[in-house]
Kinemage of the C-alpha trace (Angstrom):
@kinemage 1
@onewidth
@group {chain A} dominant
@subgroup {mainchain}
@vectorlist {calphas} color= white
{ca met a 1} P 79.223 -48.604 77.270
{ca tyr a 2} L 77.423 -49.283 80.622
{ca gln a 3} L 75.287 -47.194 82.804
{ca lys a 4} L 74.608 -47.929 86.691
{ca glu a 5} L 71.271 -46.684 86.604
{ca leu a 6} L 68.814 -45.166 83.455
{ca lys a 7} L 68.486 -41.483 83.714
{ca ala a 8} L 65.010 -40.521 84.910
{ca ala a 9} L 64.410 -39.027 81.217
{ca asp a 10} L 65.743 -41.866 79.307
{ca thr a 11} L 63.135 -44.641 78.360
{ca leu a 12} L 64.782 -48.198 77.671
{ca glu a 13} L 64.052 -47.248 73.743
{ca glu a 14} L 65.701 -44.653 73.951
{ca thr a 15} L 68.820 -46.065 75.668
{ca val a 16} L 68.903 -48.958 73.438
{ca gln a 17} L 68.826 -46.586 70.516
{ca his a 18} L 71.162 -44.127 71.047
{ca phe a 19} L 73.104 -47.886 71.821
{ca val a 20} L 72.717 -48.690 67.866
{ca glu a 21} L 73.573 -46.014 67.056
{ca lys a 22} L 76.885 -44.910 68.715
{ca glu a 23} L 78.087 -48.481 67.672
{ca gly a 24} L 76.967 -48.277 64.491
{ca leu a 25} L 74.865 -52.021 64.918
{ca leu a 26} L 72.721 -51.645 61.692
{ca ala a 27} L 75.350 -49.924 59.630
{ca gly a 28} L 74.594 -51.254 56.552
{ca val a 29} L 72.187 -54.053 57.419
{ca lys a 30} L 69.483 -54.782 55.217
{ca arg a 31} L 68.382 -58.402 56.377
{ca leu a 32} L 68.352 -58.944 59.926
{ca gly a 33} L 68.188 -62.300 62.407
{ca val a 34} L 67.340 -61.826 65.775
{ca ala a 35} L 67.997 -64.861 68.087
{ca val a 36} L 64.663 -65.476 69.805
{ca ser a 37} L 64.399 -68.654 72.414
{ca gly a 38} L 61.163 -67.185 73.889
{ca gly a 39} L 62.966 -65.944 77.083
{ca ala a 40} L 62.191 -62.312 78.752
{ca asp a 41} L 65.755 -60.877 77.169
{ca ser a 42} L 65.027 -62.166 73.630
{ca ile a 43} L 61.940 -61.021 73.405
{ca ala a 44} L 62.617 -57.448 74.725
{ca leu a 45} L 65.553 -57.739 71.909
{ca phe a 46} L 62.851 -58.186 69.269
{ca his a 47} L 60.719 -55.668 70.483
{ca leu a 48} L 63.164 -53.070 70.932
{ca leu a 49} L 64.400 -53.660 67.724
{ca ala a 50} L 61.720 -54.109 65.416
{ca pro a 51} L 60.966 -50.358 65.033
{ca leu a 52} L 64.326 -49.226 64.867
{ca cys a 53} L 64.474 -51.918 61.918
{ca lys a 54} L 61.311 -50.565 60.271
{ca lys a 55} L 62.435 -47.276 60.325
{ca asn a 56} L 65.808 -48.270 58.548
{ca lys a 57} L 63.850 -50.684 56.089
{ca ile a 58} L 65.612 -53.535 57.689
{ca glu a 59} L 63.883 -56.769 56.625
{ca leu a 60} L 63.873 -59.122 59.754
{ca phe a 61} L 63.835 -62.599 60.447
{ca leu a 62} L 63.418 -64.554 63.999
{ca leu a 63} L 65.625 -67.414 64.338
{ca his a 64} L 64.257 -69.827 66.884
{ca leu a 65} L 66.514 -73.274 67.859
{ca asp a 66} L 64.686 -75.986 69.683
{ca his a 67} L 67.669 -78.159 71.745
{ca gly a 68} L 65.382 -80.907 72.594
{ca leu a 69} L 66.700 -80.621 76.449
{ca arg a 70} L 63.399 -80.442 77.680
{ca arg a 71} L 59.753 -81.619 76.922
{ca asp a 72} L 58.057 -78.464 77.133
{ca ser a 73} L 60.495 -77.235 74.096
{ca ala a 74} L 58.460 -77.780 71.627
{ca gln a 75} L 55.827 -75.264 73.039
{ca asp a 76} L 58.143 -72.788 72.793
{ca ala a 77} L 59.529 -73.146 69.207
{ca lys a 78} L 55.273 -72.971 68.677
{ca trp a 79} L 55.221 -69.699 70.862
{ca val a 80} L 57.799 -68.304 69.033
{ca lys a 81} L 56.098 -68.850 65.783
{ca ala a 82} L 52.721 -67.779 67.062
{ca leu a 83} L 54.666 -64.345 68.065
{ca ala a 84} L 56.693 -63.937 64.466
{ca lys a 85} L 52.987 -64.888 62.609
{ca lys a 86} L 51.152 -61.673 64.948
{ca val a 87} L 53.180 -59.244 64.012
{ca gly a 88} L 53.956 -60.820 60.461
{ca val a 89} L 57.852 -61.399 60.399
{ca gln a 90} L 59.462 -64.210 58.924
{ca cys a 91} L 60.495 -67.145 61.357
{ca val a 92} L 62.955 -69.684 60.988
{ca val a 93} L 62.709 -72.327 63.879
{ca glu a 94} L 64.823 -75.805 63.829
{ca arg a 95} L 65.282 -78.546 66.364
{ca his a 96} L 68.787 -80.123 67.116
{ca glu a 97} L 68.703 -82.520 69.909
{ca val a 98} L 71.688 -81.681 71.888
{ca thr a 99} L 72.748 -85.066 73.532
{ca ala a 100} L 73.012 -86.040 69.775
{ca his a 101} L 76.350 -83.917 70.200
{ca leu a 102} L 77.687 -84.809 73.479
{ca thr a 103} L 81.082 -86.255 73.744
{ca glu a 104} L 83.690 -87.115 76.643
{ca ala a 105} L 85.243 -83.845 75.888
{ca leu a 106} L 82.139 -81.186 75.811
{ca ser a 107} L 79.576 -80.465 78.482
{ca val a 108} L 75.799 -80.124 77.776
{ca glu a 109} L 76.232 -76.260 77.621
{ca met a 110} L 79.347 -76.084 75.515
{ca ala a 111} L 77.228 -78.627 72.935
{ca ala a 112} L 74.281 -76.648 73.124
{ca arg a 113} L 76.381 -73.523 72.004
{ca glu a 114} L 77.970 -75.340 68.790
{ca val a 115} L 74.833 -76.063 67.819
{ca arg a 116} L 73.587 -72.965 68.004
{ca gln a 117} L 76.814 -71.471 66.236
{ca lys a 118} L 76.258 -74.003 63.171
{ca phe a 119} L 71.972 -72.999 63.315
{ca phe a 120} L 73.074 -69.623 63.513
{ca glu a 121} L 75.913 -69.790 60.319
{ca ser a 122} L 73.679 -71.945 58.142
{ca cys a 123} L 70.722 -69.457 58.616
{ca arg a 124} L 73.138 -66.503 57.741
{ca met a 125} L 74.087 -68.446 54.650
{ca gln a 126} L 70.447 -69.451 53.542
{ca tyr a 127} L 68.515 -66.433 54.390
{ca lys a 128} L 71.713 -63.906 52.995
{ca leu a 129} L 71.388 -62.064 56.614
{ca asp a 130} L 74.127 -59.102 57.017
{ca ala a 131} L 73.935 -59.858 60.902
{ca ile a 132} L 72.366 -61.927 63.630
{ca ala a 133} L 71.232 -59.476 67.026
{ca thr a 134} L 71.465 -61.768 70.725
{ca gly a 135} L 69.877 -60.866 73.802
{ca his a 136} L 73.184 -60.476 75.551
{ca gln a 137} L 72.645 -57.978 78.659
{ca ala a 138} L 74.257 -56.298 81.503
{ca asp a 139} L 73.711 -59.036 83.739
{ca asp a 140} L 75.896 -61.507 81.395
{ca val a 141} L 78.886 -59.351 81.079
{ca ala a 142} L 78.687 -59.205 85.178
{ca glu a 143} L 77.991 -63.118 85.051
{ca thr a 144} L 80.949 -63.861 82.849
{ca leu a 145} L 82.975 -62.031 84.400
{ca leu a 146} L 83.227 -63.616 87.807
{ca leu a 147} L 82.745 -67.371 86.009
{ca arg a 148} L 86.216 -66.755 84.124
{ca leu a 149} L 88.056 -64.733 87.365
{ca met a 150} L 86.990 -68.116 89.101
{ca arg a 151} L 88.657 -69.967 86.359
{ca gly a 152} L 91.897 -68.090 86.111
{ca ala a 153} L 91.107 -66.156 83.170
{ca gly a 154} L 93.479 -63.474 81.819
{ca val a 155} L 92.679 -60.015 80.039
{ca thr a 156} L 91.022 -61.540 77.032
{ca gly a 157} L 88.873 -64.383 78.983
{ca leu a 158} L 87.585 -61.008 81.220
{ca ala a 159} L 86.765 -58.998 78.501
{ca pro a 160} L 83.516 -59.032 77.655
{ca leu a 161} L 81.516 -59.872 74.210
{ca lys a 162} L 81.810 -56.869 71.939
{ca pro a 163} L 78.587 -54.970 70.605
{ca arg a 164} L 79.848 -56.076 67.375
{ca ser a 165} L 81.887 -59.303 66.318
{ca arg a 166} L 81.679 -61.984 63.772
{ca gly a 167} L 78.530 -61.224 62.025
{ca phe a 168} L 76.592 -61.175 65.555
{ca ile a 169} L 75.448 -57.414 67.240
{ca arg a 170} L 74.479 -57.227 70.873
{ca pro a 171} L 72.101 -54.126 71.203
{ca leu a 172} L 71.085 -55.111 75.059
{ca leu a 173} L 74.212 -54.485 76.284
{ca pro a 174} L 73.983 -51.476 78.709
{ca val a 175} L 70.944 -52.492 80.225
{ca ser a 176} L 69.975 -55.528 83.068
{ca gly a 177} L 67.812 -57.995 82.967
{ca ala a 178} L 66.083 -56.773 85.795
{ca val a 179} L 65.513 -53.719 83.311
{ca leu a 180} L 64.205 -55.518 80.383
{ca arg a 181} L 61.533 -57.475 82.536
{ca asp a 182} L 60.224 -54.362 84.215
{ca trp a 183} L 59.946 -52.666 80.606
{ca leu a 184} L 58.221 -56.197 79.266
{ca lys a 185} L 55.602 -55.599 81.551
{ca gln a 186} L 55.133 -51.975 81.826
{ca lys a 187} L 53.994 -52.786 77.848
{ca lys a 188} L 52.264 -55.837 78.563
{ca lys a 189} L 54.309 -58.295 76.240
{ca ser a 190} L 54.248 -61.537 77.667
{ca trp a 191} L 57.622 -64.052 77.387
{ca arg a 192} L 58.182 -67.617 78.200
{ca glu a 193} L 60.050 -69.129 81.152
{ca asp a 194} L 63.262 -71.692 80.961
{ca gln a 195} L 62.783 -73.232 84.171
{ca thr a 196} L 66.176 -74.930 84.326
{ca asn a 197} L 67.082 -71.303 84.957
{ca met a 198} L 66.629 -71.909 88.314
{ca asp a 199} L 68.946 -74.793 88.582
{ca val a 200} L 71.130 -73.524 90.722
{ca thr a 201} L 74.065 -77.031 89.928
{ca ile a 202} L 74.666 -75.304 86.365
{ca pro a 203} L 77.921 -72.476 87.249
{ca arg a 204} L 75.841 -69.456 85.933
{ca asn a 205} L 72.475 -70.038 87.405
{ca arg a 206} L 74.701 -70.407 90.950
{ca val a 207} L 76.430 -67.416 89.995
{ca arg a 208} L 73.137 -65.361 89.099
{ca his a 209} L 70.623 -66.583 91.752
{ca glu a 210} L 73.290 -67.097 94.734
{ca thr a 211} L 76.540 -65.082 94.662
{ca leu a 212} L 75.734 -61.722 92.748
{ca pro a 213} L 72.898 -61.512 95.602
{ca leu a 214} L 75.169 -62.096 98.160
{ca leu a 215} L 77.738 -59.608 96.703
{ca glu a 216} L 75.029 -57.029 96.385
{ca glu a 217} L 73.981 -57.365 99.635
{ca gln a 218} L 77.403 -57.221 101.515
{ca phe a 219} L 78.337 -54.216 98.703
{ca gly a 220} L 75.561 -53.220 97.673
{ca arg a 221} L 73.848 -52.516 94.394
{ca ala a 222} L 76.058 -51.019 92.548
{ca val a 223} L 78.026 -54.355 92.386
{ca arg a 224} L 76.768 -55.749 89.053
{ca ser a 225} L 77.342 -52.214 87.411
{ca asn a 226} L 80.921 -51.712 88.584
{ca leu a 227} L 81.592 -55.374 87.553
{ca cys a 228} L 80.442 -54.813 84.033
{ca arg a 229} L 82.474 -51.201 83.917
{ca ser a 230} L 85.684 -53.774 84.599
{ca ala a 231} L 85.308 -55.364 81.678
{ca asp a 232} L 84.512 -52.411 79.562
{ca ile a 233} L 88.042 -51.339 80.644
{ca leu a 234} L 89.346 -55.143 80.241
{ca arg a 235} L 87.773 -55.216 76.571
{ca glu a 236} L 89.752 -51.341 75.645
{ca glu a 237} L 92.866 -52.961 77.221
{ca asp a 238} L 92.649 -56.399 75.321
{ca ser a 239} L 92.311 -54.407 72.188
{ca phe a 240} L 94.884 -52.559 72.614
{ca leu a 241} L 96.947 -55.690 73.595
{ca glu a 242} L 95.930 -57.482 70.735
{ca glu a 243} L 96.832 -54.741 68.272
{ca leu a 244} L 100.554 -55.208 69.572
{ca ser a 245} L 100.756 -58.180 70.052
{ca gln a 246} L 99.434 -58.840 66.084
{ca ala a 247} L 102.963 -56.518 65.581
{ca val a 248} L 105.097 -58.371 67.218
{ca leu a 249} L 103.730 -61.415 66.048
{ca ser a 250} L 104.767 -60.487 62.540
{ca glu a 251} L 108.228 -59.256 63.664
{ca cys a 252} L 109.109 -63.162 65.099
{ca leu a 253} L 107.316 -64.929 62.030
{ca leu a 254} L 110.284 -65.912 59.549
{ca ser a 255} L 110.543 -64.244 56.724
{ca asp a 256} L 110.095 -67.259 54.204
{ca gly a 257} L 106.622 -67.243 55.098
{ca glu a 258} L 106.746 -70.622 57.370
{ca asn a 259} L 104.438 -70.755 60.414
{ca ala a 260} L 107.419 -70.483 62.617
{ca leu a 261} L 108.778 -68.175 65.363
{ca asp a 262} L 112.067 -66.260 66.130
{ca val a 263} L 112.569 -67.574 69.804
{ca asn a 264} L 115.294 -65.146 70.665
{ca arg a 265} L 113.082 -61.921 69.178
{ca leu a 266} L 109.982 -63.230 71.046
{ca gln a 267} L 111.786 -63.629 74.054
{ca thr a 268} L 112.680 -59.993 73.847
{ca ala a 269} L 109.056 -58.504 74.446
{ca pro a 270} L 107.379 -58.643 77.579
{ca leu a 271} L 105.823 -61.766 79.176
{ca ala a 272} L 102.158 -60.731 78.796
{ca val a 273} L 103.190 -59.870 74.748
{ca gln a 274} L 105.001 -63.360 74.798
{ca arg a 275} L 101.977 -65.162 75.884
{ca arg a 276} L 99.553 -63.306 73.271
{ca val a 277} L 102.207 -63.968 70.768
{ca leu a 278} L 101.903 -67.552 71.438
{ca arg a 279} L 98.157 -67.705 71.786
{ca leu a 280} L 97.985 -66.180 68.348
{ca trp a 281} L 100.155 -67.892 66.174
{ca leu a 282} L 98.682 -71.130 67.538
{ca trp a 283} L 95.444 -69.801 65.918
{ca arg a 284} L 97.287 -68.960 62.792
{ca ala a 285} L 97.879 -72.137 63.074
{ca glu a 286} L 94.314 -73.625 63.530
{ca ile a 287} L 94.999 -74.992 66.450
{ca pro a 288} L 92.944 -72.636 68.659
{ca leu a 289} L 91.842 -74.976 71.880
{ca glu a 290} L 95.618 -75.810 72.569
{ca ser a 291} L 96.192 -72.096 73.191
{ca gly a 292} L 95.239 -72.238 76.752
{ca phe a 293} L 97.419 -70.834 79.722
{ca asp a 294} L 99.311 -74.073 80.309
{ca ser a 295} L 100.023 -75.084 76.911
{ca val a 296} L 102.000 -71.775 76.315
{ca glu a 297} L 103.563 -71.896 79.465
{ca arg a 298} L 104.959 -74.961 78.198
{ca leu a 299} L 105.756 -73.607 74.806
{ca arg a 300} L 107.057 -71.061 76.627
{ca ala a 301} L 109.842 -73.162 78.358
{ca leu a 302} L 110.770 -75.017 75.966
{ca glu a 303} L 114.908 -74.575 75.076
{ca asp a 304} L 116.670 -75.890 72.088
{ca gly a 305} L 116.023 -79.153 70.978
{ca asp a 306} L 112.756 -79.955 72.850
{ca lys a 307} L 109.461 -80.951 71.800
{ca glu a 308} L 106.414 -80.490 73.302
{ca gln a 309} L 103.367 -82.692 72.238
{ca leu a 310} L 99.776 -80.544 71.522
{ca thr a 311} L 97.647 -83.107 69.982
{ca asp a 312} L 97.455 -86.930 68.735
{ca asn a 313} L 98.950 -85.421 65.766
{ca val a 314} L 100.500 -81.784 66.087
{ca tyr a 315} L 103.702 -80.922 68.222
{ca val a 316} L 106.076 -77.802 68.922
{ca ile a 317} L 110.067 -78.478 68.462
{ca val a 318} L 112.666 -76.125 69.027
{ca gln a 319} L 115.512 -75.947 66.345
{ca lys a 320} L 118.690 -73.272 66.533
{ca gly a 321} L 116.150 -70.903 67.849
{ca val a 322} L 113.592 -71.143 65.705
{ca leu a 323} L 109.839 -72.505 66.972
{ca arg a 324} L 108.049 -74.814 64.643
{ca ile a 325} L 104.477 -76.910 64.215
{ca ile a 326} L 104.866 -80.165 63.449
{ca gln a 327} L 101.538 -81.752 62.036
{ca val a 328} L 102.029 -84.806 60.743
{ca ser a 329} L 99.569 -87.689 59.304
{ca leu a 330} L 98.248 -90.377 61.870
{ca phe a 331} L 97.604 -92.666 59.118
{ca gln a 332} L 99.830 -94.132 56.670
{ca ser a 333} L 99.406 -93.762 52.946
{ca pro a 334} L 99.941 -96.401 50.331
{ca pro a 335} L 103.212 -97.128 48.681
{ca lys a 336} L 103.966 -94.354 45.656
{ca lys a 337} L 106.570 -93.865 42.946
{ca val a 338} L 108.295 -91.493 42.885
{ca asn a 339} L 108.287 -88.656 39.814
{ca leu a 340} L 112.430 -88.183 39.515
{ca arg a 341} L 111.561 -84.829 37.451
{ca gly a 342} L 108.404 -83.349 38.782
{ca lys a 343} L 105.951 -83.736 41.553
{ca thr a 344} L 104.221 -86.549 43.608
{ca cys a 345} L 101.163 -86.483 46.348
{ca trp a 346} L 101.844 -88.529 49.131
{ca gly a 347} L 98.909 -88.491 51.544
{ca glu a 348} L 99.041 -84.397 53.007
{ca leu a 349} L 102.577 -84.417 51.549
{ca leu a 350} L 104.257 -83.059 48.412
{ca ile a 351} L 107.810 -84.363 47.227
{ca thr a 352} L 109.366 -82.301 44.355
{ca cys a 353} L 112.493 -83.685 42.277
{ca lys a 354} L 114.429 -81.827 40.283
{ca ala a 355} L 117.720 -82.528 39.203
{ca ser a 356} L 120.833 -80.064 40.972
{ca lys a 357} L 124.748 -80.163 41.550
{ca gly a 358} L 126.231 -80.580 44.560
{ca ile a 359} L 125.363 -80.934 47.946
{ca glu a 360} L 121.846 -79.311 49.373
{ca ser a 361} L 120.369 -80.427 52.780
{ca ala a 362} L 117.189 -78.171 55.080
{ca ala a 363} L 116.688 -80.448 58.180
{ca gln a 364} L 114.468 -79.782 60.884
{ca gly a 365} L 113.882 -82.661 62.477
{ca ile a 366} L 111.722 -85.201 61.391
{ca gly a 367} L 108.498 -84.856 60.668
{ca ala a 368} L 108.939 -80.982 60.174
{ca tyr a 369} L 108.553 -79.310 56.603
{ca pro a 370} L 110.019 -78.288 54.175
{ca ser a 371} L 112.845 -80.735 54.136
{ca val a 372} L 115.472 -80.724 51.544
{ca cys a 373} L 118.176 -82.961 50.917
{ca thr a 374} L 120.177 -83.951 47.192
{ca ile a 375} L 121.010 -87.534 46.463
{ca asn a 376} L 123.244 -89.308 43.721
{ca ala a 377} L 121.313 -90.285 41.517
{ca lys a 378} L 123.645 -92.401 39.946
{ca ala a 379} L 122.862 -94.953 43.033
{ca leu a 380} L 119.362 -95.451 42.210
{ca asn a 381} L 120.677 -97.664 39.337
{ca asp a 382} L 117.652 -96.966 37.210
{ca gln a 383} L 115.566 -98.496 40.113
{ca pro a 384} L 112.150 -96.489 40.928
{ca leu a 385} L 112.227 -94.151 44.048
{ca val a 386} L 109.309 -94.872 45.991
{ca val a 387} L 107.703 -93.447 49.294
{ca arg a 388} L 105.706 -95.286 51.982
{ca gly a 389} L 105.763 -95.644 55.442
{ca arg a 390} L 107.372 -97.596 57.641
{ca gln a 391} L 107.472 -101.130 57.711
{ca pro a 392} L 108.443 -103.554 60.692
{ca gly a 393} L 112.513 -104.372 60.899
{ca asp a 394} L 113.493 -101.196 58.781
{ca arg a 395} L 116.703 -100.815 59.023
{ca met a 396} L 119.429 -97.567 57.011
{ca val a 397} L 122.606 -96.768 56.574
{ca pro a 398} L 122.551 -93.412 58.052
{ca tyr a 399} L 125.555 -90.881 56.274
{ca gly a 400} L 129.010 -90.687 58.333
{ca met a 401} L 128.027 -94.047 59.827
{ca lys a 402} L 129.595 -97.941 58.772
{ca gly a 403} L 126.616 -99.897 60.366
{ca thr a 404} L 123.019 -100.226 59.876
{ca lys a 405} L 120.203 -98.948 62.421
{ca lys a 406} L 116.840 -99.634 63.018
{ca val a 407} L 114.252 -97.051 61.600
{ca gln a 408} L 112.752 -97.662 65.163
{ca asp a 409} L 115.270 -96.729 67.373
{ca ile a 410} L 116.054 -93.112 65.133
{ca phe a 411} L 112.237 -92.096 65.541
{ca val a 412} L 112.785 -93.127 69.456
{ca asp a 413} L 116.124 -91.002 69.302
{ca glu a 414} L 114.149 -88.388 67.127
{ca lys a 415} L 111.682 -88.490 70.028
{ca val a 416} L 108.983 -88.571 67.275
{ca pro a 417} L 105.432 -89.555 69.246
{ca glu a 418} L 104.844 -93.157 68.720
{ca his a 419} L 101.096 -92.640 67.176
{ca thr a 420} L 102.376 -90.085 64.462
{ca arg a 421} L 105.226 -92.267 63.489
{ca asp a 422} L 102.856 -94.254 60.542
{ca gly a 423} L 102.752 -90.926 58.946
{ca ile a 424} L 106.594 -90.448 58.423
{ca pro a 425} L 107.244 -90.705 54.484
{ca ile a 426} L 110.290 -92.562 53.916
{ca leu a 427} L 112.140 -92.287 50.769
{ca val a 428} L 113.405 -96.149 49.360
{ca cys a 429} L 115.330 -97.760 46.594
{ca gly a 430} L 114.404 -101.658 46.142
{ca asp a 431} L 114.938 -102.890 49.658
{ca glu a 432} L 117.177 -99.878 50.460
{ca ile a 433} L 116.440 -96.721 52.231
{ca val a 434} L 116.937 -93.294 50.967
{ca trp a 435} L 116.129 -91.281 53.243
{ca ile a 436} L 113.886 -90.209 55.781
{ca pro a 437} L 113.054 -86.572 55.715
{ca gly a 438} L 114.143 -84.248 58.048
{ca tyr a 439} L 116.612 -87.222 58.612
{ca arg a 440} L 120.195 -88.333 57.289
{ca ile a 441} L 120.221 -89.593 54.026
{ca ala a 442} L 121.752 -93.149 53.306
{ca asp a 443} L 125.340 -93.197 53.394
{ca arg a 444} L 125.413 -94.727 49.778
{ca phe a 445} L 123.116 -92.121 48.046
{ca ala a 446} L 125.273 -89.496 49.718
{ca val a 447} L 126.673 -86.679 47.119
{ca arg a 448} L 130.452 -87.016 47.455
{ca ser a 449} L 131.579 -83.289 46.153
{ca asn a 450} L 129.847 -79.982 45.785
{ca his a 451} L 130.381 -79.983 41.893
{ca ala a 452} L 128.883 -83.247 41.317
{ca lys a 453} L 125.231 -83.682 39.608
{ca ser a 454} L 122.584 -84.865 42.218
{ca leu a 455} L 118.898 -85.281 42.270
{ca arg a 456} L 117.616 -82.682 44.752
{ca ile a 457} L 114.089 -83.671 46.572
{ca glu a 458} L 111.977 -81.412 48.567
{ca val a 459} L 109.085 -82.408 50.823
{ca ala a 460} L 106.441 -80.345 51.625
{ca arg a 461} L 103.061 -79.967 53.369
């Protein structure tokens, strides 16, 4: 994908056009947003795309987000508006204070990225854009590779941005920033300089202005293009491994549709595939932020009966060779009468009751769903069955035991994280606890025969 130098016979316009056509970046695009900060890369992107869009009858929109991080940022917005007016292109300009989105977990750079993503998504929906073009170029690829390599990233992290992904296109990936600036000067096109780009306390700027120039001084000018080539090779290998891991994930998932993995089958795969399968599994469960290397390694080390907490209300357990994700509400829902002949919602949980026969049980641990039990309906003595959260002093007589046991002790013995315990449902009849889903039923409510009439209760998410 990447070229060391543009061939003498090729102009920048020809190189970009060839790349766009080769990658099909404008295929099916009728309305295109172009992210324009005002900097050299984004301005070059706009001027290079404009004739291609005109040729293909694509409607252009300039998209500019003022992050409110610099005193002169409003001038950038004004400048982009003037450019759009001059060339007769629609322009969308918004200001969002990035500092208002800062949290302990987010740096300024990450907060700015989140704000940009929301802005682009809003533009995509409001103006019905088929794609949004960004000014990522070859230098960005080289810089990102070095930064992520220093952070200990794997193949996926080291692989560069794709030419087209998730509604974004990146037409400038084959060329460097220096080539783009030279082209703008030759065409007498102006741009805005962001002085914060010279701040070497920012890691990317330090790599751009200090690390890469030093490497080029020591090892020659081919350093950047070689880094880009390595990133491109990694991207193709990453795609292959991802496809292979998806297939292994499908083989490891339980057939009942539950997001649970067969540990024994997973362990037969090569180590690299195991890690990817676990990462994909966590993404499938919509907890991607917990799919980093350390989290995945902790999951790989789990043995039967172990639990691993991932977030405040999500943990993973291994039982009987099956790896399951357990999500527990952190908040206690109010008590609710259970419908003994139908469905009852309690918080995020659905409780289903129906008449049955004999004994049935499905328990994967407290907080793991679905969970099933059968109880002796006659033992209810026509009193209502109620679902509620834990209360101080709760005790029960678990099936098979003679004495009572504190619910607090049950939670401790079962290793239920303390901050999740309020979200655990407890089924009661009067003052007696009937069942804690995922645990035993109370002895008095046990069904004594496989032929006896019973009430089947299932709790699912």
